[in-house]
C-alpha positions as CSV (number, residue, x, y, z in Angstrom):
1,M,-29.1,-15.9,-17.3
2,S,-27.3,-13.3,-14.8
3,A,-27.2,-13.9,-10.7
4,Q,-30.5,-11.8,-9.0
5,P,-29.3,-10.6,-5.1
6,D,-31.0,-12.9,-3.0
7,L,-30.0,-10.7,-0.1
8,W,-29.8,-6.7,0.4
9,L,-26.7,-5.9,2.7
10,L,-27.9,-2.1,4.1
11,P,-25.3,-0.8,6.6
12,D,-24.9,2.5,8.3
13,A,-22.7,3.5,5.5
14,L,-21.0,2.1,2.7
15,F,-17.8,3.3,0.6
16,D,-18.3,3.0,-2.9
17,G,-14.8,3.4,-4.4
18,S,-15.3,7.0,-4.3
19,R,-17.8,8.5,-1.7
20,L,-19.0,7.2,1.6
21,R,-22.9,6.8,1.2
22,S,-25.8,6.1,3.4
23,G,-28.8,4.2,2.1
24,L,-26.7,2.2,0.0
25,A,-27.5,-1.3,-0.2
26,L,-25.4,-3.9,-1.3
27,G,-26.9,-6.9,-3.4
28,L,-25.5,-10.8,-2.2
29,A,-25.8,-13.8,-4.3
30,R,-24.4,-17.1,-4.3
31,G,-21.6,-15.9,-2.0
32,R,-20.6,-13.0,-4.1
33,S,-21.5,-9.4,-3.8
34,L,-23.4,-8.4,-7.4
35,T,-24.8,-4.6,-7.4
36,L,-25.3,-1.7,-5.3
37,A,-29.0,0.1,-5.3
38,E,-30.7,2.3,-3.2
39,A,-32.1,1.3,-0.3
40,A,-35.6,3.4,-0.9
41,A,-35.8,2.1,-4.8
42,L,-35.3,-1.7,-3.6
43,P,-38.1,-3.8,-5.0
44,S,-41.1,-4.3,-2.3
45,G,-40.4,-7.6,-0.5
46,A,-36.9,-7.1,-1.2
47,P,-35.1,-9.2,1.9
48,V,-32.9,-6.7,3.5
49,R,-30.4,-7.1,6.5
50,R,-29.3,-4.0,8.4
51,I,-26.1,-4.2,9.6
52,P,-24.1,-1.2,11.7
53,G,-21.1,0.2,10.7
54,T,-19.2,0.9,7.3
55,L,-19.1,-1.4,4.7
56,T,-16.1,-1.1,2.2
57,P,-13.6,-2.5,0.3
58,G,-10.8,-4.4,1.3
59,F,-6.9,-2.1,1.8
60,L,-4.4,-2.6,-0.7
61,D,-1.1,-1.8,0.7
62,L,1.8,-1.0,-1.7
63,Q,4.8,-1.1,0.6
64,V,5.1,-4.3,2.6
65,N,8.6,-6.1,3.4
66,G,7.0,-9.0,5.4
67,G,4.4,-10.5,7.7
68,G,3.6,-13.2,9.5
69,D,7.3,-13.7,10.5
70,A,8.3,-13.9,6.9
71,L,10.4,-11.5,5.1
72,L,11.4,-11.3,1.5
73,N,14.8,-9.8,1.9
74,N,15.5,-12.9,4.0
75,D,13.5,-15.5,2.0
76,Q,13.0,-14.9,-1.9
77,S,10.3,-17.8,-2.5
78,P,6.5,-18.1,-2.9
79,A,6.0,-19.7,-0.1
80,S,7.5,-16.0,1.7
81,L,4.9,-14.0,-0.4
82,A,2.1,-16.5,0.5
83,T,2.9,-16.1,4.4
84,M,3.1,-12.4,3.8
85,A,-0.3,-12.2,2.0
86,A,-2.0,-14.2,4.1
87,A,-0.6,-12.6,7.7
88,H,-2.1,-9.1,6.3
89,R,-5.5,-10.9,5.4
90,R,-6.2,-11.1,8.6
91,F,-6.0,-7.6,9.3
92,G,-8.4,-6.4,6.5
93,T,-5.3,-5.8,3.6
94,I,-6.6,-7.8,0.9
95,G,-3.9,-6.9,-1.2
96,I,-0.2,-6.6,-0.5
97,L,2.8,-5.4,-3.2
98,P,5.7,-7.3,-1.7
99,T,9.0,-4.9,-0.9
100,V,12.4,-6.3,-1.8
101,I,14.9,-3.5,0.0
102,T,18.7,-2.7,-1.1
103,D,20.3,-6.0,-0.7
104,A,23.2,-8.2,-2.9
105,P,22.1,-8.8,-6.6
106,E,21.1,-12.3,-6.1
107,V,18.6,-11.2,-3.5
108,L,16.8,-9.2,-5.9
109,A,17.1,-12.1,-8.9
110,R,15.4,-14.3,-6.1
111,A,12.9,-11.9,-5.2
112,V,11.8,-11.5,-9.5
113,D,11.7,-15.3,-9.6
114,A,9.6,-15.7,-6.7
115,A,7.0,-12.9,-7.8
116,I,6.8,-14.9,-10.8
117,A,6.4,-17.9,-9.4
118,A,3.9,-16.5,-7.5
119,K,1.9,-14.9,-10.3
120,G,-2.0,-15.0,-9.5
121,G,-1.2,-16.1,-5.4
122,P,-4.2,-14.8,-3.6
123,G,-3.5,-11.0,-2.4
124,L,-0.1,-10.5,-4.4
125,L,-0.3,-7.4,-6.6
126,G,3.2,-7.7,-8.1
127,L,6.5,-6.2,-7.0
128,H,8.0,-3.2,-5.4
129,I,11.8,-2.9,-6.0
130,E,12.4,-0.2,-3.1
131,G,16.6,0.4,-3.8
132,P,19.3,-0.7,-4.5
133,H,19.5,2.7,-6.7
134,L,19.1,5.0,-3.7
135,S,21.3,7.7,-1.9
136,I,23.3,7.1,0.7
137,P,23.1,9.9,2.9
138,R,19.2,8.9,3.1
139,R,19.5,5.1,3.0
140,G,17.7,4.9,6.0
141,T,18.0,1.1,7.0
142,H,19.5,-0.1,3.7
143,A,22.8,-1.6,3.5
144,A,25.5,1.3,2.5
145,E,27.5,-1.4,0.9
146,W,24.8,-2.4,-1.9
147,V,23.8,1.0,-2.7
148,R,25.0,1.4,-6.6
149,P,23.8,3.4,-9.4
150,F,21.1,2.3,-11.8
151,E,22.1,-1.1,-13.9
152,Q,21.2,-2.7,-16.8
153,T,20.5,-5.6,-14.7
154,T,17.8,-3.9,-13.1
155,L,16.2,-2.6,-16.4
156,D,16.3,-6.6,-17.2
157,H,14.4,-7.9,-14.0
158,I,11.8,-4.9,-14.5
159,L,11.3,-6.4,-18.0
160,R,11.0,-9.7,-17.0
161,L,8.4,-8.9,-14.6
162,R,6.2,-7.2,-17.2
163,A,6.7,-9.5,-19.7
164,E,4.6,-11.6,-17.1
165,G,2.0,-8.7,-17.1
166,L,3.3,-8.1,-13.4
167,F,2.8,-4.7,-11.8
168,V,6.0,-3.2,-10.8
169,K,7.1,-0.4,-8.4
170,I,10.8,0.9,-8.3
171,T,11.7,3.6,-5.8
172,V,15.0,5.3,-7.2
173,A,16.6,8.1,-5.8
174,P,17.8,11.2,-8.5
175,E,21.5,10.3,-7.1
176,S,21.5,7.5,-8.8
177,V,19.2,7.4,-11.9
178,T,19.2,10.0,-14.4
179,P,16.1,10.9,-16.5
180,D,17.1,9.0,-19.5
181,Q,16.8,6.0,-17.7
182,V,13.9,7.0,-15.7
183,A,12.1,7.3,-19.1
184,R,13.2,3.4,-19.9
185,I,11.5,2.3,-17.0
186,V,8.5,4.1,-17.7
187,A,8.5,2.9,-21.1
188,T,8.2,-0.7,-20.1
189,G,4.9,-0.1,-17.9
190,A,6.6,0.3,-14.6
191,V,5.8,3.2,-11.9
192,V,8.6,4.7,-10.6
193,S,8.6,6.3,-7.1
194,I,11.0,8.7,-6.2
195,G,12.5,7.8,-2.3
196,H,15.2,7.7,0.0
197,S,17.1,10.7,-1.9
198,D,18.6,13.6,-0.5
199,A,18.4,15.7,-3.8
200,T,17.1,19.3,-4.5
201,A,13.6,20.1,-5.9
202,D,14.8,20.7,-9.4
203,E,16.4,17.5,-9.3
204,V,13.4,15.7,-8.3
205,R,11.6,17.6,-11.4
206,A,13.7,16.3,-13.8
207,L,12.5,13.1,-12.7
208,L,8.7,13.9,-12.8
209,D,9.1,15.5,-16.3
210,A,10.8,11.8,-17.2
211,G,8.0,10.2,-16.0
212,A,8.6,9.3,-12.5
213,S,4.9,9.4,-10.9
214,C,4.8,8.0,-7.5
215,F,6.8,9.1,-3.9
216,T,7.9,6.7,-1.8
217,H,6.5,6.8,2.2
218,L,6.5,10.4,2.0
219,F,8.6,12.5,4.8
220,N,11.0,9.8,5.8
221,A,14.3,9.2,4.0
222,M,14.4,12.7,1.9
223,S,15.4,15.8,2.1
224,P,13.0,18.1,3.8
225,M,11.2,20.8,3.1
226,L,12.8,24.4,4.0
227,N,11.7,28.0,3.4
228,R,14.5,28.2,0.4
229,A,15.3,24.9,-0.3
230,P,11.9,22.8,-1.1
231,G,13.9,19.2,-1.3
232,V,11.9,16.3,-2.3
233,T,9.5,17.0,0.5
234,G,8.1,19.8,-1.0
235,A,8.8,18.6,-4.6
236,C,6.2,15.7,-3.9
237,I,4.1,17.9,-1.8
238,N,3.6,20.5,-4.8
239,S,3.3,17.6,-7.5
240,T,0.4,15.7,-9.2
241,A,2.7,12.4,-8.1
242,Y,1.2,9.9,-5.9
243,A,2.8,9.7,-2.4
244,G,2.7,7.0,-0.2
245,I,2.6,7.9,3.8
246,I,3.1,5.8,6.7
247,C,0.6,6.8,9.4
248,D,1.5,5.3,12.9
249,G,2.5,8.4,15.1
250,I,6.4,7.0,14.7
251,H,7.4,7.7,11.4
252,V,5.7,10.9,10.7
253,A,4.1,13.4,12.7
254,D,0.5,13.3,12.8
255,E,0.1,17.0,12.4
256,M,2.8,16.5,9.3
257,V,0.4,13.9,7.7
258,G,-2.7,16.1,7.8
259,L,-0.8,19.1,6.2
260,A,0.7,16.9,3.3
261,I,-2.8,15.9,2.6
262,R,-4.5,19.2,2.7
263,A,-1.6,20.8,0.9
264,R,-1.6,18.3,-1.8
265,P,-2.9,20.6,-5.5
266,V,-4.7,17.1,-6.6
267,P,-7.3,15.1,-4.8
268,G,-6.9,11.5,-4.8
269,R,-2.9,11.0,-4.7
270,M,-2.2,10.3,-1.3
271,F,-2.2,6.4,-0.5
272,L,-1.6,5.0,3.0
273,V,0.8,2.2,3.4
274,S,2.3,0.2,6.2
275,D,5.8,-0.5,5.2
276,A,5.4,-3.6,7.3
277,M,8.2,-6.0,8.5
278,S,7.5,-9.5,9.4
279,T,6.5,-8.6,13.1
280,V,3.1,-8.2,11.7
281,G,1.3,-11.4,12.5
282,G,4.6,-12.4,13.6
283,S,6.9,-12.1,16.6
284,D,8.7,-8.9,17.9
285,H,12.2,-10.1,16.3
286,F,13.9,-10.5,13.3
287,R,16.8,-10.4,11.4
288,L,17.8,-8.0,8.6
289,Y,21.7,-7.8,6.8
290,G,22.8,-10.2,9.7
291,Q,22.0,-7.7,12.2
292,D,19.2,-8.5,15.1
293,V,15.9,-6.1,15.0
294,W,13.4,-5.8,18.0
295,L,10.4,-4.4,18.3
296,K,10.4,-2.0,21.4
297,D,7.7,0.3,22.3
298,G,5.9,0.3,18.7
299,R,9.4,1.1,17.0
300,L,11.7,-1.5,14.9
301,V,14.9,-0.4,15.9
302,N,18.1,-1.8,14.3
303,A,21.4,-1.5,15.6
304,E,22.4,1.8,14.0
305,G,19.4,2.9,16.1
306,S,17.3,3.5,12.4
307,L,14.0,2.8,12.0
308,A,13.8,-0.6,10.3
309,G,10.4,-0.8,8.7
310,A,7.8,-0.2,10.3
311,H,4.9,-2.2,12.9
312,V,1.4,-1.2,11.7
313,T,-1.2,-2.6,9.7
314,M,-3.3,-0.7,7.3
315,A,-6.5,-1.2,9.4
316,E,-4.0,0.8,12.3
317,G,-3.0,3.6,9.9
318,L,-6.7,4.0,9.0
319,Q,-8.1,4.6,12.2
320,R,-5.2,6.8,13.0
321,L,-5.7,8.9,10.2
322,I,-9.9,9.7,11.1
323,T,-9.6,9.5,14.9
324,V,-6.3,11.6,15.5
325,V,-5.1,13.3,12.4
326,G,-8.8,14.3,11.6
327,T,-9.0,12.7,8.0
328,S,-12.5,12.8,6.6
329,P,-13.7,9.0,6.8
330,E,-14.3,9.3,3.1
331,I,-10.6,10.5,2.1
332,A,-9.1,8.0,4.6
333,L,-10.9,5.0,3.3
334,D,-9.7,6.6,-0.4
335,M,-6.2,6.5,0.6
336,A,-6.5,3.0,2.4
337,A,-8.2,1.5,-0.7
338,A,-9.4,3.5,-3.9
339,A,-5.8,5.1,-4.6
340,P,-3.8,2.2,-4.6
341,A,-6.3,0.9,-7.2
342,R,-6.1,3.6,-9.1
343,L,-2.2,3.5,-9.1
344,I,-1.9,0.0,-10.1
345,G,-4.3,0.1,-12.6
346,Q,-6.9,-2.4,-11.2
347,T,-10.0,-0.3,-10.4
348,E,-12.2,-2.8,-10.0
349,L,-10.3,-3.8,-6.3
350,A,-12.0,-0.4,-5.0
351,S,-15.7,-1.4,-5.6
352,P,-17.4,-3.4,-3.8
353,E,-19.6,-4.9,-6.8
354,H,-18.5,-8.5,-7.6
355,R,-16.6,-9.1,-5.1
356,A,-15.9,-12.3,-2.9
357,L,-17.6,-11.5,0.6
358,A,-14.1,-12.0,2.2
359,D,-12.9,-8.7,0.3
360,L,-15.4,-6.8,1.7
361,L,-15.0,-5.3,5.3
362,L,-17.0,-3.9,8.2
363,L,-15.6,-1.0,10.4
364,D,-17.4,-0.1,13.6
365,A,-18.4,3.5,15.1
366,D,-14.8,4.1,16.1
367,W,-13.5,3.2,12.7
368,R,-11.7,-0.3,14.1
369,V,-12.0,-3.5,11.5
370,T,-14.3,-6.2,13.0
371,G,-14.5,-8.8,10.4
372,N,-15.4,-9.2,6.7
373,V,-18.7,-9.9,5.5
374,A,-18.1,-13.7,4.6
375,Q,-17.2,-13.9,8.5
376,L,-20.8,-11.7,9.2
377,M,-22.8,-14.0,7.0
378,E,-21.2,-17.1,8.5
379,R,-22.0,-15.9,12.4
380,Q,-25.8,-15.5,11.2
381,A,-26.0,-18.6,9.7
382,A,-24.7,-20.3,12.8
């Protein structure tokens, strides 16, 4: 016999994975959520606990380089991946896609080994391979010496990951990969994302026609949108592909974030990413490619003066989307939880039903994360 709710939580608002709704109650039993119901339709005498604020499934971040002083490019081990996931969970991100950026071939090989060894670990969603098949002019902080054309070894790594059932996203540039190679990658079930590119819009569209379905950190490290040259940026915004975007007020101007969200031809294809480095939940300094990177005034800057990832959480990005950019809370929550879940093919992660209580967040009236439902229940039981 299936469990029945022994308590109903009634928040001011609840994001159900597609809509932000009021008057909706969430039933709990045995330390898990079970089902949603209209509060007005609950049985007479059902135990109801009203809670202020908004209840939402936790955030999913599909671009995480590090956290808690662990950086995947510096330590390709299951322990490093676990540290990263735990660091971000402290801030409401319940699932991360660890990201390995352009580096020596053995670094990528070890990252693939680590992702396979850590398969099923808490909060680990697969692996994002960002490079090495990028454009030199738009490489950003990626080391030029390791940027190279697409090669069979990378496809072999993808095949290994997919054989283990792991989600894979790979960022490539049209300058370093052909449409036929993109089609071969897509045939494995991996997601091809376009980024770090100085390509024309036509070159981008050739990869989209071959099966690429995503863009990496829109506006950053891509050819700009001009009146007679849409570039990668314009091709992305006009496409129906998914697109990640960083919302920290540093990587992209707030006005441009809002413009991109409003301009997309199909709703639900924008998702929030942090591009976080090891400083989230860690110290203010790390080394990358043997060089020091310091956190200064909210920016992570390398020796060349380039931005080297971001120091921001999904929670901070969500709040900025709503309170500064002016995005509706429903769209912002979709970008932080539901759109990423759709892209990785795990829509159940965007639902508040049948979840561990620690996976459900509480937001206050200013859209700040105040904790999770498990913590709420512990406080109220004390």
